[in-house]
C-alpha positions as CSV (number, residue, x, y, z in Angstrom):
1,X,0.0,0.0,0.0
2,X,2.9,2.4,0.7
3,X,4.4,1.7,-2.7
4,X,1.0,2.4,-4.2
5,X,0.5,5.7,-2.3
6,X,4.0,6.7,-3.5
7,X,3.0,6.3,-7.1
8,X,-0.1,8.4,-6.6
9,X,1.7,11.2,-4.9
10,X,4.6,11.2,-7.3
11,X,2.3,11.5,-10.3
12,X,0.4,14.3,-8.5
13,X,3.7,16.0,-7.6
14,X,4.7,16.4,-11.3
15,X,1.3,17.9,-12.1
16,X,1.4,20.4,-9.2
17,X,5.0,21.4,-10.1
18,X,3.8,22.7,-13.4
19,X,1.2,25.0,-12.0
20,X,3.4,27.8,-10.8
21,X,4.8,28.3,-14.3
22,X,1.4,28.0,-15.8
23,X,0.1,30.7,-13.5
24,X,3.0,33.0,-14.4
25,X,2.2,32.6,-18.1
26,X,-1.5,33.3,-17.3
27,X,-0.7,36.5,-15.3
28,X,1.5,37.9,-18.1
29,X,-1.2,37.3,-20.7
30,X,-3.9,38.6,-18.3
31,X,-1.9,41.9,-17.9
32,X,-2.1,42.5,-21.6
33,X,-5.8,41.6,-21.7
34,X,-6.6,43.9,-18.9
35,X,-4.8,46.8,-20.6
36,X,-7.0,46.2,-23.7
37,X,-10.2,46.1,-21.6
38,X,-9.2,49.3,-19.9
39,X,-8.9,50.9,-23.3
40,X,-12.4,49.5,-24.2
41,X,-13.8,51.0,-20.9
42,X,-12.2,54.4,-21.6
43,X,-13.9,54.5,-25.0
44,X,-17.3,53.3,-23.7
45,X,-17.8,53.2,-19.8
46,X,-20.7,50.8,-20.3
47,X,-18.1,48.0,-20.6
48,X,-16.7,47.4,-17.2
49,X,-13.3,45.9,-16.3
50,X,-13.5,43.1,-13.7
51,X,-10.1,42.9,-12.1
52,X,-11.0,39.9,-9.9
53,X,-9.7,37.1,-12.2
54,X,-8.7,34.7,-9.4
55,X,-11.4,32.2,-10.5
56,X,-10.2,32.1,-14.1
57,X,-6.6,31.7,-12.9
58,X,-7.6,28.8,-10.6
59,X,-9.3,27.0,-13.5
60,X,-6.4,27.6,-15.9
61,X,-3.9,26.2,-13.3
62,X,-6.0,23.1,-12.7
63,X,-6.7,22.3,-16.4
64,X,-4.0,20.1,-18.0
65,X,-5.0,20.9,-21.6
66,X,-4.7,24.2,-23.4
67,X,-8.4,25.1,-23.2
68,X,-9.6,28.6,-23.9
69,X,-10.1,30.9,-20.9
70,X,-13.6,32.4,-20.8
71,X,-13.5,36.1,-19.8
72,X,-16.8,37.8,-19.0
73,X,-17.0,41.5,-19.5
74,X,-19.8,43.0,-17.4
75,X,-22.1,45.6,-18.8
76,X,-23.0,48.7,-16.8
77,X,-26.7,47.9,-16.8
78,X,-29.2,48.0,-14.0
79,X,-30.6,44.5,-14.0
80,X,-33.8,45.7,-12.3
81,X,-34.5,47.7,-15.5
82,X,-34.7,44.5,-17.5
83,X,-37.4,41.9,-17.9
84,X,-36.4,38.3,-18.8
85,X,-38.7,36.8,-21.4
86,X,-38.4,33.4,-23.1
87,X,-37.4,33.7,-26.8
88,X,-40.2,32.9,-29.2
89,X,-39.9,32.2,-32.9
90,X,-41.5,35.6,-33.6
91,X,-38.8,37.4,-31.7
92,X,-36.0,36.6,-34.2
93,X,-35.7,37.4,-37.9
94,X,-36.8,34.8,-40.4
95,X,-34.4,31.9,-40.7
96,X,-33.2,32.2,-37.2
97,X,-34.6,29.8,-34.6
98,X,-34.2,30.5,-30.9
99,X,-32.4,27.7,-29.0
100,X,-33.8,26.0,-25.9
101,X,-33.4,28.0,-22.8
102,X,-32.7,31.2,-24.6
103,X,-34.3,34.5,-23.6
104,X,-34.8,38.1,-24.5
105,X,-33.8,40.9,-22.2
106,X,-36.5,43.6,-22.5
107,X,-35.5,47.2,-21.4
108,X,-38.5,48.4,-19.4
109,X,-38.1,52.1,-19.7
110,X,-36.5,54.5,-22.2
111,X,-33.6,56.8,-21.3
112,X,-31.3,54.1,-20.0
113,X,-28.5,54.9,-22.4
114,X,-28.9,51.6,-24.2
115,X,-30.8,52.8,-27.3
116,X,-28.0,51.9,-29.7
117,X,-28.0,48.3,-28.3
118,X,-31.8,47.7,-28.4
119,X,-34.3,46.8,-31.0
120,X,-38.0,45.9,-31.2
121,X,-38.4,42.3,-32.5
122,X,-41.6,40.4,-33.3
123,X,-44.0,40.3,-30.4
124,X,-41.8,42.7,-28.5
125,X,-43.2,45.5,-30.6
126,X,-46.4,45.3,-28.6
127,X,-44.7,45.0,-25.2
128,X,-44.8,48.7,-24.4
129,X,-41.1,48.7,-23.3
130,X,-38.1,50.4,-24.9
131,X,-37.2,47.3,-26.9
132,X,-34.9,44.3,-26.3
133,X,-31.1,44.3,-25.7
134,X,-29.6,42.7,-28.8
135,X,-26.5,40.6,-28.1
136,X,-25.4,40.9,-31.7
137,X,-25.2,44.7,-31.4
138,X,-23.3,44.5,-28.1
139,X,-20.8,42.0,-29.5
140,X,-20.2,44.1,-32.6
141,X,-19.6,47.2,-30.6
142,X,-17.2,45.4,-28.2
143,X,-15.3,44.0,-31.2
144,X,-14.9,47.4,-32.7
145,X,-13.6,48.8,-29.4
146,X,-11.2,45.9,-28.9
147,X,-9.7,46.5,-32.4
148,X,-9.4,50.2,-31.5
149,X,-7.7,49.4,-28.2
150,X,-5.3,47.0,-29.9
151,X,-4.3,49.6,-32.5
152,X,-3.8,52.2,-29.8
153,X,-1.6,49.9,-27.8
154,X,0.5,49.1,-30.8
155,X,1.0,52.8,-31.6
156,X,2.1,53.4,-28.0
157,X,4.5,50.4,-28.1
158,X,2.6,48.7,-25.3
159,X,2.5,45.5,-27.4
160,X,5.5,43.8,-28.7
161,X,5.5,41.9,-32.0
162,X,4.0,38.5,-31.4
163,X,2.3,39.4,-28.2
164,X,-1.2,39.2,-29.6
165,X,-3.2,37.7,-32.5
166,X,-6.6,39.1,-33.3
167,X,-7.1,36.9,-36.4
168,X,-10.0,35.0,-34.7
169,X,-12.0,38.3,-34.4
170,X,-13.0,37.7,-38.0
171,X,-15.0,34.6,-37.0
172,X,-18.8,35.0,-36.6
173,X,-19.2,33.5,-33.2
174,X,-20.8,34.4,-29.9
175,X,-17.4,35.2,-28.2
176,X,-14.5,37.4,-29.3
177,X,-11.3,35.3,-29.2
178,X,-7.8,36.7,-28.8
179,X,-4.5,34.8,-28.7
180,X,-2.2,36.4,-26.2
181,X,1.4,35.4,-25.5
182,X,2.3,35.0,-21.8
183,X,6.0,34.1,-21.7
184,X,6.6,31.3,-24.2
185,X,3.0,30.1,-24.0
186,X,0.1,31.5,-26.0
187,X,-3.3,31.5,-24.3
188,X,-6.7,31.9,-26.0
189,X,-9.1,34.2,-24.2
190,X,-12.8,34.0,-25.3
191,X,-14.3,37.4,-24.4
192,X,-18.1,37.6,-23.8
193,X,-20.3,40.4,-22.7
194,X,-22.4,39.5,-19.7
195,X,-25.5,41.0,-18.1
196,X,-25.6,40.5,-14.4
197,X,-28.8,40.6,-12.4
198,X,-29.6,39.9,-8.8
199,X,-31.8,36.9,-8.2
200,X,-33.1,34.7,-5.5
201,X,-30.4,32.1,-4.6
202,X,-31.0,28.8,-6.4
203,X,-32.9,26.1,-4.5
204,X,-32.0,22.6,-5.5
205,X,-35.2,20.6,-5.8
206,X,-35.2,17.6,-3.5
207,X,-31.6,18.2,-2.3
208,X,-30.1,19.5,0.9
209,X,-28.7,23.0,0.4
210,X,-24.9,23.2,0.9
211,X,-24.6,19.4,1.6
212,X,-20.9,18.7,1.6
213,X,-20.0,22.3,0.8
214,X,-19.1,25.2,3.2
215,X,-22.2,26.8,4.7
216,X,-23.6,29.5,2.4
217,X,-21.5,28.7,-0.6
218,X,-24.4,27.8,-2.8
219,X,-26.2,31.0,-2.0
220,X,-23.1,33.1,-2.7
221,X,-22.5,31.3,-6.0
222,X,-26.0,31.7,-7.3
223,X,-27.1,35.1,-6.0
224,X,-26.6,36.7,-9.4
225,X,-28.0,35.6,-12.8
226,X,-25.5,35.9,-15.6
227,X,-26.7,36.2,-19.2
228,X,-24.4,35.9,-22.2
229,X,-25.0,35.9,-26.0
230,X,-26.6,32.6,-27.3
231,X,-27.2,34.0,-30.8
232,X,-27.2,37.5,-32.5
233,X,-30.8,37.9,-31.2
234,X,-31.1,35.9,-27.9
235,X,-29.3,35.5,-24.6
236,X,-28.8,32.5,-22.4
237,X,-28.2,31.9,-18.7
238,X,-24.5,31.2,-18.0
239,X,-23.3,29.1,-15.0
240,X,-19.6,29.6,-15.8
241,X,-18.7,31.8,-12.8
242,X,-21.2,30.2,-10.4
243,X,-19.6,26.8,-11.0
244,X,-16.1,28.3,-10.6
245,X,-17.2,29.8,-7.3
246,X,-18.4,26.4,-6.1
247,X,-15.0,24.9,-7.2
248,X,-13.3,27.6,-5.1
249,X,-15.6,26.7,-2.2
250,X,-14.5,23.0,-2.5
251,X,-10.9,24.1,-2.3
252,X,-11.7,25.5,1.2
253,X,-12.6,22.1,2.5
254,X,-10.1,19.7,4.0
255,X,-8.8,16.8,1.9
256,X,-7.3,16.3,-1.6
257,X,-10.5,17.1,-3.5
258,X,-8.9,19.4,-6.1
259,X,-5.9,17.1,-6.2
260,X,-8.3,14.4,-7.4
261,X,-9.5,16.7,-10.1
262,X,-6.0,17.5,-11.1
263,X,-5.0,13.9,-11.4
264,X,-8.1,12.8,-13.4
265,X,-7.8,15.8,-15.7
266,X,-4.2,14.8,-16.5
267,X,-5.4,11.3,-17.4
268,X,-8.2,12.8,-19.5
269,X,-5.6,14.8,-21.4
270,X,-3.0,12.1,-21.7
271,X,-4.8,8.8,-21.9
272,X,-8.6,9.2,-22.4
273,X,-8.6,11.2,-25.6
274,X,-9.9,10.0,-28.9
275,X,-8.0,9.5,-32.2
276,X,-6.6,12.7,-33.5
277,X,-6.2,14.2,-30.0
278,X,-9.9,15.1,-29.7
279,X,-11.2,14.0,-26.3
280,X,-14.6,12.7,-25.5
281,X,-14.4,14.1,-22.0
282,X,-13.9,17.8,-21.1
283,X,-12.5,19.6,-18.1
284,X,-15.9,21.2,-17.5
285,X,-17.5,17.8,-17.3
286,X,-14.9,16.7,-14.7
287,X,-15.6,19.8,-12.7
288,X,-19.2,18.7,-12.6
289,X,-18.2,15.2,-11.4
290,X,-16.2,16.8,-8.6
291,X,-19.1,18.9,-7.4
292,X,-21.5,15.9,-7.4
293,X,-18.9,13.9,-5.5
294,X,-18.6,16.6,-2.9
295,X,-22.4,16.5,-2.4
296,X,-22.8,12.7,-2.5
297,X,-19.8,12.0,-0.2
298,X,-20.3,14.8,2.4
299,X,-18.3,13.3,5.2
300,X,-14.7,14.6,5.8
301,X,-13.7,10.9,6.3
302,X,-14.5,10.3,2.6
303,X,-11.7,12.6,1.6
304,X,-8.7,11.7,3.9
305,X,-6.4,10.3,1.3
306,X,-5.7,10.9,-2.4
307,X,-6.4,7.4,-3.7
308,X,-9.8,7.2,-1.9
309,X,-10.7,10.7,-3.1
310,X,-10.0,9.9,-6.7
311,X,-12.2,6.8,-6.5
312,X,-15.1,8.8,-5.2
313,X,-14.9,10.9,-8.4
314,X,-14.4,7.7,-10.5
315,X,-17.7,6.0,-9.3
316,X,-19.7,9.1,-10.2
317,X,-18.0,9.3,-13.6
318,X,-18.4,5.6,-14.4
319,X,-22.2,5.8,-13.5
320,X,-22.6,8.8,-15.8
321,X,-20.7,7.1,-18.7
322,X,-22.6,3.8,-18.2
323,X,-26.0,5.6,-18.4
324,X,-24.8,8.2,-21.0
325,X,-26.0,11.0,-18.7
326,X,-24.1,13.6,-16.7
327,X,-26.5,16.0,-14.9
328,X,-25.5,19.6,-14.6
329,X,-24.9,20.3,-10.9
330,X,-27.1,23.4,-10.8
331,X,-29.6,22.3,-13.4
332,X,-29.9,18.5,-13.1
333,X,-32.4,18.3,-15.9
334,X,-29.6,19.3,-18.3
335,X,-27.5,16.4,-19.6
336,X,-23.9,17.4,-20.3
337,X,-23.2,14.3,-22.3
338,X,-24.3,15.1,-25.8
339,X,-21.7,13.0,-27.7
340,X,-22.2,9.7,-29.6
341,X,-23.0,6.7,-27.4
342,X,-20.2,4.7,-28.9
343,X,-17.7,7.4,-27.9
344,X,-19.0,7.3,-24.3
345,X,-18.8,3.5,-24.4
346,X,-15.2,3.7,-25.5
347,X,-14.4,6.2,-22.8
348,X,-16.1,4.0,-20.2
349,X,-13.7,1.2,-20.9
350,X,-10.7,3.5,-20.5
351,X,-11.9,4.9,-17.2
352,X,-12.8,1.5,-15.9
353,X,-9.5,0.1,-16.9
354,X,-7.8,2.8,-14.9
355,X,-10.0,2.1,-11.9
356,X,-9.0,-1.6,-11.9
357,X,-5.3,-1.1,-12.6
358,X,-4.3,2.5,-11.8
359,X,-0.6,1.9,-11.4
360,X,-0.4,1.1,-15.2
361,X,-1.5,4.7,-15.9
362,X,0.2,6.7,-13.2
363,X,3.2,7.7,-15.2
364,X,3.9,10.3,-17.8
365,X,4.6,9.3,-21.4
366,X,4.8,10.9,-24.8
367,X,3.1,9.7,-27.9
368,X,0.4,7.1,-27.8
369,X,-1.7,6.7,-24.7
370,X,-1.7,3.6,-22.6
371,X,-3.6,0.8,-24.4
372,X,-6.9,-0.3,-23.1
373,X,-8.2,-2.2,-26.2
374,X,-7.8,-5.6,-24.6
375,X,-9.5,-4.7,-21.4
376,X,-12.6,-6.7,-20.6
377,X,-15.3,-4.7,-18.8
378,X,-16.5,-6.1,-15.5
379,X,-20.1,-7.3,-16.3
380,X,-21.3,-7.2,-12.6
381,X,-20.0,-3.7,-12.1
382,X,-21.6,-2.5,-15.4
383,X,-24.9,-4.1,-14.5
384,X,-24.9,-2.2,-11.2
385,X,-24.0,1.0,-12.9
386,X,-26.8,0.7,-15.4
387,X,-29.6,0.1,-12.9
388,X,-32.7,2.0,-14.3
389,X,-33.2,5.3,-12.5
390,X,-36.1,7.3,-14.0
391,X,-37.0,8.9,-10.7
392,X,-33.4,9.6,-9.5
393,X,-33.8,7.2,-6.5
394,X,-30.3,5.7,-7.1
395,X,-28.6,9.1,-7.3
396,X,-27.7,9.1,-3.6
397,X,-24.9,8.4,-1.2
398,X,-26.0,4.9,-0.3
399,X,-26.0,3.7,-3.9
400,X,-22.6,5.2,-4.6
401,X,-21.2,3.7,-1.4
402,X,-22.2,0.3,-2.8
403,X,-20.6,1.2,-6.2
404,X,-17.4,2.3,-4.4
405,X,-17.2,-1.1,-2.7
406,X,-17.7,-2.9,-6.0
407,X,-15.2,-0.9,-8.0
408,X,-12.5,-1.0,-5.3
409,X,-13.1,-4.6,-4.3
410,X,-12.7,-6.3,-7.7
411,X,-9.1,-6.0,-8.6
412,X,-8.6,-2.4,-7.5
413,X,-6.7,-1.2,-4.5
414,X,-7.9,-2.3,-1.1
415,X,-9.5,0.8,0.4
416,X,-10.8,1.1,3.9
417,X,-14.4,2.2,3.5
């Protein structure tokens, strides 16, 4: 067992040793980004500069792959002066269909200094308000101001050749992407305007509030609603920052919880990807697995050692892969697994093979990932994982305790449960 623990901690040690340098690269690139956003704010004070980027820095340090960093730019808008309305087909121009969960943000009164960002659309013409805030107009304005700020910085020699690439601004997407060099590493920042609005803290239906989390953390994470562009005409609710706030709250708890996330994300990046380097699992999905694990294993005794902590994430992940369903932590009706079932089945085999023989994977290598093609899935474990659960009765601590015993008792390490 001592040798096994040594493998786990040696593997984690290499991962953690890289984080300081990654954070240095992030901070250098962030300094350039903040300079640009300050230039945007100087040209239009409605775009605010949020200097509190500790959540994005935490996420960037934890993630093993070079994922884009989402940067929300708050708008200087009184949220109480807006009314949230579900998008209807008549609210968008012909040929544009509103997506599920999208909304319009109606400005309730004129004279709010938003006239150039609003428009009357479809049924909104009869609403009696001052029109709807149009995300396409906000994005276009922000893009123009970013370009202007970049040109100004270049003329003032605040940017060195190679510091920044704005080539992706030509893309017609719902975020504005910049590639910024921090040291020798180039980081992609996806910039999105966000409307923030106070709301009643989220109540989790049928679940104990803050179970497993520091007291009040759920309320603090969800006291604001965040709306970001979903299309040129509609907005959508964003849980990007609320989820990061919950991740930060998990970091306040005792035990190697974030270390478990670090370790599994390295495996995701190194061994669990698909052909061509495209992974079937994302870091965002692993974050959700950690949050569910924190709620479903609320006792501090569940998180005393690294190996046991990793397995608590693994049983949640295996259940989700076996059933092709990963519920969003704040909105469980939303399934975060939208890929092909065969991809999820392939991924299941890779994750289960690690659970059964972790020491084969706890080493760094270059080139091809560790082979799992010959691995025979454990039929009894898979049958337990695939128990039908239409009413959610198996999504509880007792069920996952049984799963944990099954996974760790059939060829895996002998954990004391």
